[in-house]
C-alpha positions as CSV (number, residue, x, y, z in Angstrom):
1,M,67.5,88.5,-174.6
2,S,67.3,90.7,-171.5
3,E,69.8,93.5,-170.8
4,V,72.3,92.8,-168.0
5,D,72.9,95.5,-165.3
6,R,76.6,96.2,-164.9
7,V,78.0,96.9,-161.4
8,P,81.6,97.4,-160.5
9,A,83.5,94.5,-158.9
10,Y,85.8,96.8,-156.9
11,G,86.5,100.5,-156.4
12,S,85.2,103.4,-154.5
13,C,82.8,106.3,-154.9
14,I,84.4,109.3,-156.7
15,R,82.6,111.6,-154.3
16,C,82.5,110.0,-150.8
17,Q,85.3,107.4,-151.2
18,R,83.1,104.6,-149.9
19,S,83.3,101.2,-151.5
20,L,81.0,100.5,-154.4
21,G,78.2,98.0,-154.2
22,L,75.0,96.9,-155.8
23,A,73.5,100.4,-155.4
24,S,76.3,102.0,-157.4
25,V,75.6,104.0,-160.5
26,K,77.8,105.2,-163.4
27,R,77.5,108.7,-164.6
28,G,79.8,109.4,-167.5
29,D,83.1,107.7,-166.8
30,D,82.8,107.9,-163.0
31,W,81.2,105.5,-160.5
32,Y,79.2,106.8,-157.5
33,G,78.1,104.8,-154.4
34,T,74.4,105.8,-154.7
35,V,72.1,107.8,-156.9
36,A,72.2,110.6,-154.2
37,C,75.9,110.9,-154.5
38,A,75.7,111.0,-158.3
39,D,73.0,113.8,-158.1
40,G,75.2,115.8,-155.7
41,G,72.8,115.4,-152.7
42,D,73.7,114.3,-149.2
43,C,75.2,110.8,-149.1
44,P,72.9,108.4,-147.2
45,L,75.9,106.3,-146.3
46,D,77.3,109.0,-144.1
47,E,74.3,108.7,-141.7
48,R,74.8,105.0,-141.0
49,D,76.9,103.7,-138.2
50,P,79.5,101.1,-139.0
51,L,78.2,97.5,-139.0
52,V,81.2,96.2,-137.0
53,D,82.8,97.8,-134.0
54,E,86.3,98.9,-134.8
55,R,87.8,96.9,-131.9
56,A,86.4,93.7,-133.4
57,L,88.5,94.2,-136.5
58,Y,91.8,93.6,-134.8
59,A,92.8,90.1,-133.6
60,R,93.8,89.8,-130.0
61,P,96.9,87.6,-129.4
62,R,96.3,84.6,-127.1
63,R,98.8,86.1,-124.6
64,F,96.0,88.6,-123.6
65,F,93.6,85.9,-122.7
66,R,93.6,84.4,-119.2
67,K,95.4,81.1,-118.7
68,R,93.1,78.1,-118.6
69,A,93.3,75.1,-116.3
70,P,93.9,71.7,-118.0
71,K,90.3,70.6,-117.1
72,E,88.9,73.6,-118.9
73,L,90.7,72.7,-122.1
74,N,89.0,69.2,-122.2
75,R,85.5,70.5,-121.6
76,A,83.0,70.0,-124.5
């Protein structure tokens, strides 16, 4: 029988406070986001830009969109 690798289902890195994922490692009782965080080096996650623009995370109410003519509403 092969050994199963355990990864956390939720939580954040004890050092950089980023969410844990498949690259997470456990050292002692603490979870770290990457091996670099666990070793005390520079966190590679700090160098990445966010995947989604912050403005896209907030829903815009329909009142901010322009009014549409009835013919536009029936267009396929």
